[in-house]
C-alpha positions in Angstrom: 131.2 103.8 80.6 128.2 102.8 82.7 125.9 99.7 81.5 122.3 100.4 81.8 119.6 97.8 82.0 116.0 99.3 82.4 113.9 97.5 85.1 110.8 95.9 83.6 107.5 97.9 83.4 105.7 96.4 86.3 108.4 97.6 88.7 108.3 101.1 87.1 104.6 101.3 87.7 104.7 100.1 91.2 107.4 102.5 92.1 105.8 105.5 90.5 102.5 104.8 92.5 104.7 104.9 95.6 106.2 107.9 94.7 102.8 109.6 94.2 101.7 108.3 97.6 104.8 109.5 99.4 104.7 113.0 98.0 101.6 113.7 99.9 103.1 113.4 103.4 106.7 114.2 102.7 105.8 117.8 101.6 107.2 119.5 104.8 110.6 117.6 104.4 111.1 118.7 100.8 111.0 122.6 101.1 114.6 123.0 100.6 115.3 124.9 97.4 118.1 123.9 94.9 121.0 126.1 94.9 121.1 126.0 91.2 120.2 129.7 90.1 118.9 128.3 86.7 115.9 126.6 88.3 112.6 128.5 88.8 110.9 128.1 92.2 108.3 125.5 90.8 111.0 123.5 89.0 113.2 123.4 92.1 110.3 122.3 94.2 109.5 119.5 91.8 113.0 118.3 92.1 113.2 118.5 95.8 109.8 116.5 95.8 111.5 113.9 93.4 114.5 113.7 95.7 112.2 112.8 98.7 110.3 110.3 96.6 113.1 108.4 95.1 114.8 107.8 98.7 111.8 105.6 99.5 111.8 103.7 96.2 112.9 100.1 96.8 116.1 99.2 95.2 115.3 96.1 93.3 118.4 93.7 94.0 122.2 93.6 94.9 124.3 95.9 92.9 124.8 99.6 91.9 122.0 101.8 90.5 121.0 105.4 89.6 117.9 107.2 88.9 117.3 110.5 87.0 114.5 113.1 87.5 111.7 112.9 86.8 111.8 109.0 86.4 110.8 107.1 89.5 112.8 103.9 89.0 116.4 102.5 89.2 118.6 101.5 86.5 121.5 99.3 87.0 124.9 100.9 86.4 128.5 99.4 86.7 129.8 99.0 90.3 133.4 100.0 91.1 135.8 98.3 93.5 139.1 99.4 95.0 141.2 99.4 98.0 139.2 100.9 100.9 140.4 103.8 102.8 139.2 103.8 106.4 136.8 106.4 107.7 137.9 105.8 111.3 136.4 105.4 114.7 137.4 107.9 117.4 140.9 107.4 118.9 141.3 106.1 122.6 142.0 109.6 123.8 139.5 112.3 122.1 140.9 115.5 120.7 140.0 118.3 122.8 137.0 118.5 125.2 134.9 121.2 123.5 131.6 120.6 121.3 133.4 120.7 118.0 131.7 118.3 115.7 132.8 114.8 115.2 135.5 112.5 116.8 132.9 111.4 119.3 131.2 114.9 119.8 127.9 114.7 117.9 124.3 114.1 118.3 122.9 110.8 117.6 119.3 109.8 117.1 118.5 107.0 119.7 115.2 104.9 119.3 113.6 102.3 121.7 113.4 99.5 119.0 115.5 99.0 115.8 116.2 101.4 113.1 115.6 100.2 109.6 116.5 103.5 107.6 117.9 106.8 108.5 117.7 109.9 106.1 120.2 112.6 106.5 119.9 116.0 104.8 120.6 119.9 105.4 117.4 121.9 105.5 119.5 125.0 105.9 123.2 126.2 104.9 124.4 129.6 104.9 127.7 131.4 104.9 129.6 128.4 103.3 132.3 129.7 100.7 135.0 127.0 101.1 136.2 123.9 103.1 139.2 122.0 103.5 139.8 118.6 104.8 142.9 119.0 107.3 144.9 116.3 109.0 144.4 115.6 112.9 147.4 114.6 114.7 145.8 112.0 116.8 145.1 110.0 113.7 148.6 110.5 112.1 147.2 113.5 109.8 145.6 110.8 107.6 142.6 111.1 105.1 142.2 112.8 101.8 143.3 116.4 102.5 142.8 119.7 100.7 140.0 121.9 99.4 136.5 120.5 98.8 137.5 117.1 100.3 134.7 116.0 102.7 132.3 113.0 103.3 128.8 112.7 104.5 128.1 109.8 106.8 125.2 108.0 108.3 126.8 105.8 111.1 125.5 103.0 113.3 126.2 102.6 116.9 128.9 100.2 117.9 127.2 98.6 121.0 126.2 95.3 119.5 128.0 92.0 118.6 126.4 89.6 115.9 127.5 86.2 114.3 129.9 88.3 112.0 132.3 88.5 115.1 132.6 84.6 114.9 132.6 84.4 118.8 135.5 86.9 119.3 135.6 88.3 122.8 134.9 92.0 122.8 134.1 92.4 119.2 131.4 94.9 118.1 130.0 95.6 114.8 129.8 99.0 113.0 128.4 100.2 109.6 128.9 103.4 107.7 126.9 104.7 104.8 129.1 107.1 103.2 129.4 109.6 100.3 133.1 110.7 99.9 134.8 112.9 97.3 137.9 111.6 95.3 137.1 108.3 96.6 138.7 105.9 94.1 140.3 108.7 91.6 140.6 112.4 91.6 137.5 114.3 90.6 135.2 111.4 91.1 133.2 110.7 94.1 131.6 107.6 95.4 128.8 106.2 97.5 129.5 102.9 99.3 129.0 101.1 102.8 132.0 100.4 105.0 131.9 97.5 107.6 133.9 97.2 110.7 134.6 94.5 113.1 135.8 96.4 116.1 137.9 94.9 118.8 138.6 91.7 116.5 142.0 91.4 118.1 145.3 90.4 116.9 144.3 87.3 114.8 144.1 87.5 111.1 140.9 89.4 109.9 138.2 87.5 108.1 138.7 86.9 104.4 138.1 90.1 102.5 138.4 92.3 105.6 141.6 94.6 106.2 143.4 95.4 109.4 143.4 99.0 110.7 146.5 98.1 112.8 144.9 98.4 115.9 143.0 95.2 116.3 140.1 96.4 114.2 138.9 94.9 110.7 137.2 96.9 107.8 136.2 96.5 104.3 133.9 98.3 101.7 131.0 97.3 99.8 131.0 98.0 96.1 130.9 101.6 95.3 129.0 103.6 92.7 130.6 106.7 91.0 128.9 109.9 91.7 129.7 113.7 91.1 132.4 115.1 93.0 130.1 118.0 94.5 131.9 121.2 95.6 131.2 122.1 99.2 129.0 125.2 98.2 126.4 122.7 96.7 126.3 120.3 99.6 123.0 121.9 100.9 121.4 119.9 97.7 122.7 116.5 99.0 121.0 113.9 101.0 122.1 110.3 102.0 120.1 107.3 103.2 121.2 104.3 104.9 118.9 101.2 105.3 119.1 97.8 106.7 116.9 94.6 106.6 117.5 91.6 108.5 118.1 88.6 106.2 117.6 91.0 103.2 119.9 93.9 101.9 121.5 96.9 103.3 121.4 100.0 100.9 123.3 103.4 100.8 121.6 106.1 98.6 123.1 109.3 97.6 121.0 112.0 96.0 122.1 115.4 94.4 119.8 117.7 92.4 118.3 115.7 89.7 120.1 112.3 90.1 120.3 109.7 92.8 122.7 106.8 93.1 122.5 103.5 95.3 124.6 100.3 96.4 122.9 97.4 97.7 124.4 94.4 99.4 123.6 91.7 101.7 122.9 92.6 105.4 124.6 89.3 106.3 127.9 90.9 106.0 127.5 92.4 109.7 124.0 91.6 110.5 123.7 95.2 111.5 120.0 95.3 111.3 119.7 93.1 114.3 121.5 95.7 116.7 120.9 99.1 115.1 119.2 101.4 117.5 121.3 104.7 117.4 122.3 106.8 114.3 124.5 109.7 113.5 124.7 111.9 110.5 126.9 114.8 109.6 129.4 116.2 107.2 133.1 115.6 108.2 136.5 115.0 106.7 137.3 112.7 104.1 138.6 109.5 105.7 141.5 108.7 108.2 140.3 110.7 111.0 140.5 114.0 108.9 138.5 117.3 109.9 136.5 119.4 107.5 137.3 123.0 108.2 134.7 125.4 107.1 135.3 129.2 106.5 134.4 131.4 109.4 130.7 132.4 109.3 129.3 129.0 108.3 126.0 127.9 109.7 124.4 124.4 108.9 121.3 122.8 109.9 121.3 119.0 110.1 118.3 117.0 110.0 118.2 113.2 110.7 115.0 111.3 110.2 114.6 107.5 111.5 112.3 104.9 110.6 111.9 102.2 113.3 108.3 101.3 113.3 107.5 103.9 115.9 106.0 107.4 115.4 107.6 108.3 118.9 110.1 111.2 118.9 113.7 109.7 119.0 116.1 110.9 121.8 118.7 113.7 120.9 121.8 112.0 122.4 124.9 114.3 122.8 128.3 113.3 122.6 127.3 110.0 120.9 128.9 110.2 117.4 130.7 107.0 116.4 133.0 108.5 113.6 136.5 109.6 114.1 136.2 112.2 111.4 135.2 115.7 112.5 134.4 119.3 111.3 135.3 122.6 113.0 131.8 123.8 113.5 130.4 124.1 117.0 127.2 122.1 118.1 124.1 124.2 118.8 120.7 122.9 120.3 119.0 119.7 119.3 115.2 119.1 119.0 113.5 115.9 118.4 110.2 115.4 116.7 107.7 112.4 116.4 104.9 111.8 114.0 104.8 110.4 110.5 108.7 111.4 110.2 110.4 110.9 113.4 113.6 113.0 113.5 116.2 115.0 115.3 117.4 118.4 114.2 120.4 120.5 115.3 122.4 123.5 114.4 126.2 123.7 114.0 128.2 127.0 113.2 131.5 128.8 113.6 
């Protein structure tokens, strides 16, 4: 089903060396054990180290790729295209006023400069036995609804304008790096980027963009087919979003012993020139939906940022940019600096 073109040996040697180097300083970030009971502790740790390493390996070109443990190189695979479903911005009137996660109520990592990469993971997940994506009236009960329907989102801030706005007054750019279940067909997940021109106005959206009916325009990058992972295994998932001005933006999704990536031009939105705040969480699957977890669920969220600084980012509360949500309550947030600046917080019900 997927075409595979192996990259040349020089690239493989270069990325293997990068992986060996990164394994040294990433050790604290890869202590999460796999939920696969068949793996012994040493193998689980080896796969966790590989997941951290492959997230740092450069994707060589535009397109879609995958990597399989223990290899530290990317192989080209077929891209998928389809009619995009929107992963919404918060509505004008926010739902409720509590600290239930999403729909604007979430922590974001704020940096002084510009973010070039953000890595989202779940160091601890306990008590999760089931989840269901539910409709939210403020969004017309939209989204992909039902059991085991959810998305992981790394979302930029939407406070900047770029040339992509084509001079439209009030236009702001916003970009999402997404893993979503059942994205193009039942039983198959996808990783992709969704691009937004918020406040575009009543005029026709640019070529290739769709209107959300409220004055905003959106479209998707290509997507790559990935496993439709059950919610009981989402602790083993990581997602990375990166952006390079004049270069490529990349979404990477990793689960257990496979990693998948989609790369596309940053010039779609020029997001790299205005990205200084980022949100990451597990939420409903599109259309403003809500991921409802069973009672007794507890999740620790870790969001690492690369901005050229070792300073700790700011834990900015009520700074979420996505309209999707979950039914967990936010706990305290801590920020750390050093080799891997990050924020970490808990959410539970």
